N, C-alpha and C positions, 0 to 999 in steps of 0.2 A: 566740321569743327564747331563745337557748341560752346566752348569756353576759351578765354584767352590763355595760351600756354603759360604754365607757371613752372619756374625752376625752383625745385624744392631743396632746402638745405639738407634735410635728413636723408634724402635719396641721392645726394651727390657724394663728394669725396671727403668732406670735413666731418668725420664722425667721432674723433677722440674728444675734442673740445669744440664748442660752438663758436669758433673763431678761425680765420685763415687770412694770411697775407701772402701774395705771390706776384711775380712780374706779370704784367698785362699780356705779354707775348705767350707766356705759359698757359694763361687762361684761354686765349684764342685756340691754342693747339688742343687743349683738354676738352673744351666744350664743342668745338667743331662748328659746322655750318649753322646750327640752330641758334648760335649767339647773334647771328645777323638777322634773325626774325624777331618780330615783336614778342616780348615775354614779360611776365610779372616775376617778382621775387617774393619768397616768403621769409626773407631775412633782409638786413640792412647791408648796403654795399657802397663803399666810397671809392671813387676812381681818382687816383693821384697821377697827374701827367708830369713826367720829368723831361721829355723831349718830344718835339713835333707838334702837329696840330691835327685835329680830327673833328668831323661833324658827328653829332650824337642827337638822338631824339628821345625826349622824355615826356610822355603824355601830351604829344602834339606841340611841345616846345622844342624848337631847333636850337641846339647849343653848340658853340664852338669851344671844344676842349683845347686849351693852350698850355704851354710849358708853365709850371709852377701854379697850376690851378687844381682845385679838388672839387669833385662833383659828388655831394652826398645823395645817395639814392635810398629812399625809404621803402620799407616793406609795403607791397601793394601797388607801387608805381609801375607803369608800363614803359619799358625802354627798348631801344633798338640801336645796335651798333651798325655803322656803315662799313661796307667792304672797302678794301684797298686803301686803308689809312696807315700812314707811316708814323706811329706814335709809340712811345715807351712810357712805362710807369708802373704803378702797383695797383692791385685790386685788394681792398681790405673788406673782408666779409665777417659779419658777426650777427648774432641773434640778440634779441632783447634780454633773453635769459643769461647771456654771458656777462652783460653789464649789471643786471639787477639781481643782487644776492641778498639784499636787505632793504628796509624802508629808506635808509639814507641814500642808497644807490638809485632809488626810484626817480629821484629828481634829475638824474642824468638823461633820462628819456622824456620825462613829463614837462620839464621846464625849459627845454632848449629849443630855440628857433630853428636850428639846423635840421630838426626832425619835423618841422612844420611846413608842409608842402604848399600852403596857401600864401606863404611869404616869399617874395622874390628879392634878390636873384637866386637862381638855383645853384650856380657854380660860384666858388669862392677863390679869391687870390690867396696864395700861401706865402708866408714869409719864410726866412731861413730857419727860424726856430721850429716851425711846423715840419718843414722838410727834414730837419735833423731828427725830430722825434719819430717820424715815419721810418727813417733809416734805422734808428735804434729799435723800433718795434719789429722791423723785418729781421734784423740780426738776432734779436732775442727769440723770435719765433723759430728760426732755423737751428738755433742751439738748444735743442729740446731737453738736454740733460742739465741745464742750469737749475740751480736751487730755486724753488718756488716759481717754476716756469710760468704756470698759468696766472698766478697773481701778478707777476711782472708784466705780462701781456696786458692784463686788465688795467693795471696802473698806467702803463704807457697810453693805452687807448683812451682812458679817461682824461689824461693830460691833453691829448690831441683834441678830444671833444671840447674841452674847456677852451683851448686856444681858438678852435674853429668857431665856437659860440661867440667869443669876443670879436672875431673878425666879422661874423654875420650881423651881430647887433650894431656894429659900427656902420656896416653897409646899409642896413635898413633903418638906422637911427632909432633904435629901441633902447631906452634906458631902464625901464621898469620890468624886472623879470616876472613880477606877478601878472602883468598884462600878457606877457609872452606865454606864461603857463595856461592862462584862461584861453587864449587864442589857440594854442596847441590842443587843449582839451576839446574845444569846439571842433577843430579839424578831425580829431579822432572820433567824435560823435558823428560827424558827417560820414566818415568812412563806414561806420557800423550801421547807420540808419539812412543811407542815401535812398530816397524814394520820392516820387512826385507828390505823394500824400503826406510826407513829413513836413511839419511846420517848425518855425524857429522856436516857438514855445515848447514844442516836444523836445527839441535838442537841449534847451535850457533845463528842462525837467530831467532829462537823462544825465546831464552834467551836475544837477543839483546846485546850480549857480543862478543868481538873480539875473533876469533878462537885461536889466539896465547895465549891470556890470559886464555882461557878455558883450553888449553893444559897444560900450566904451572901450573895452579891450580890443575888439575887432577893428574899431575905427582907428585906434592908436597904432596897431601893428600892421594893418593892411590898407587903411584909408578907404574901407568899404563897409557896407552894412552886413549883418548876418544873413539877411535875405538874399543879397547879391551873391554871397559865398555859397549859400545853399543852392541857388540856381546854377552857379558855375559848376558845382560838384555834380549835380544831376546831369548837366550837359556833358561834362567830361565822361561820366560813366556811359551815357548814350553814345558818345563818339567812340569810346573804346569798343563797345559791343558792335557798332556798325562797321568799324574799321577792321577789327581783329577777329570777328567771328562770322559764321555763315548763317546766323539766326535770321529768320524772316522778320520783316519790319514789325509785324504784329507781335512776334515773340519778344523782340526788343522792348516794345511798348509795355507788354505784360510784366517783364522783369522789373521795370522801374515803376510799376503801379498805375500805369495809364489804362483805364478801363476801355476807352475807345481809341482806335488807331488814329482817327481824325484829330482827336485832342492832342495826341503825341505829335502828329505832323505839324499842327498849327503851333504848338509850343516850340518845337525844334526850329521851325522856320523863323519864328519871332526872335529866337535867341541867336541863331547861327547865320540866318540869311539864306539858307538852303533847306529844301525838304530833305528828309532822311535819304531818299533815293538819289537826289542830286548830290548829296554829300558823299555817298558811296561811289557814284560815278566819277566825281572829281578826284577821288583817290587813285583811280585807275588811269585817268587822263594824264 
């Protein structure tokens, strides 16, 4: 295994439009055993829990899924379902392309903290209004002969995103959407350019945003510095490769831009408290 398994939207079941919503139990039956193994998605997936509790893991964060909570999972994150969980709910699946049809729609992805994986918490508490909107979304989806079916789905989904964004911003105490947008843009730049040799100034140049503005936005939304987030993102990618692939330590180092394995080992030990080999062994124990 050289790469983290990725569940691809185009190669699965949702080919008519880039959107799907179905009961969680149906997804378990459809995907089978591989849903219980660590995997990435090349689409966005929201888990809405209506009954029961479940343990879930997203990028080494252990999450307790509870009734009336929703977990937004963003393209590229590594998740793992746990077996023998008694939960019910819905899985909402959509691509960026389903939301973005024009420049106005672009803000639904670029300005929302729910798509920003560097901001905690990951899971959100849902009120009755969000639950009702999800029910309406589901009933619209299964009634495929309705007038303007796809546009209705897109409208309901955008309403849900707006409500979830209101909930998230209250939970993380972010009032300025401009700072959220910069923070999310920084997160996207991290995803594209995660490498040991990448500098914060490089990311600011990629973003075409002044470094001082980036620092202020990151401080406001995460209470951290851009350098701290860069290091966290490098460590996360290293952990992913160590945990979910069979790449040799040297190969993991090379993928993230470390010219010497010893430099990688020292860096990882300094950030994690374990050597790469110790980290791998701890996953087995």
